[in-house]
C-alpha positions in Angstrom: -15.8 -25.4 -6.7 -12.2 -25.7 -6.5 -11.8 -24.1 -10.0 -13.7 -21.3 -8.4 -11.3 -20.9 -5.6 -8.0 -21.1 -7.4 -9.3 -18.3 -9.6 -9.9 -16.6 -6.4 -6.6 -16.9 -5.3 -5.0 -16.4 -8.3 -7.4 -12.9 -9.1 -5.4 -11.9 -5.2 -2.4 -12.3 -5.8 -2.4 -10.6 -9.3 -4.3 -7.8 -7.0 -1.3 -7.3 -4.8 1.5 -7.7 -7.5 -0.1 -4.6 -9.9 -0.5 -2.8 -7.0 3.0 -3.1 -4.8 4.1 -2.6 -8.7 1.5 0.8 -9.7 3.3 1.7 -6.1 6.9 1.8 -7.1 6.3 2.9 -10.4 4.5 5.9 -9.0 7.3 6.9 -6.3 9.2 7.3 -9.4 7.1 11.0 -10.8 8.7 13.1 -8.5 4.8 14.1 -7.7 6.1 16.5 -4.6 6.1 19.2 -7.1 2.5 18.9 -7.7 1.7 19.2 -3.9 2.0 22.4 -1.7 4.4 22.0 0.8 4.0 20.5 4.2 0.9 18.4 3.2 2.4 15.4 3.5 -0.1 13.1 5.2 -2.1 13.9 1.8 0.7 13.2 -0.6 1.1 10.0 0.5 -2.7 9.0 0.5 -2.8 10.2 -2.9 0.4 8.5 -3.4 -1.3 5.0 -2.2 -4.7 5.7 -3.8 -2.9 6.2 -6.9 -1.2 3.2 -6.5 -4.4 1.1 -5.6 -6.7 2.6 -8.2 -3.5 2.1 -11.5 -2.3 -1.3 -9.5 -6.7 -2.5 -9.8 -6.9 -1.5 -13.9 -4.0 -3.0 -14.5 -5.1 -6.5 -12.6 -8.0 -6.4 -14.3 -7.0 -5.9 -17.8 -4.5 -9.3 -16.6 -7.6 -10.8 -15.3 -9.4 -10.3 -18.2 -6.6 -11.3 -20.6 -6.5 -14.8 -18.8 -9.9 -15.6 -18.6 -10.7 -14.9 -22.3 -7.4 -16.7 -23.3 -9.3 -19.8 -21.3 -12.2 -19.8 -23.1 -10.5 -20.1 -26.5 -10.1 -23.8 -25.4 -14.3 -23.8 -26.0 -13.7 -22.6 -29.8 -12.3 -25.4 -31.2 
């Protein structure tokens, strides 16, 4: 049970770090040119949701990679 709790904490940390990194990366892209003027709130919501989506996908990949590599010990 303790391993399950540690896995959950590590997964949460990975999710938050990946979402924060995705947010910083998406801010570098000039999205303002794609969104109509006077739509500040909508562009901020789009930026936030895009960062959450991208961060979630990257975190899922990292967590799956970690889980799979831990299962390799069962091979030998």
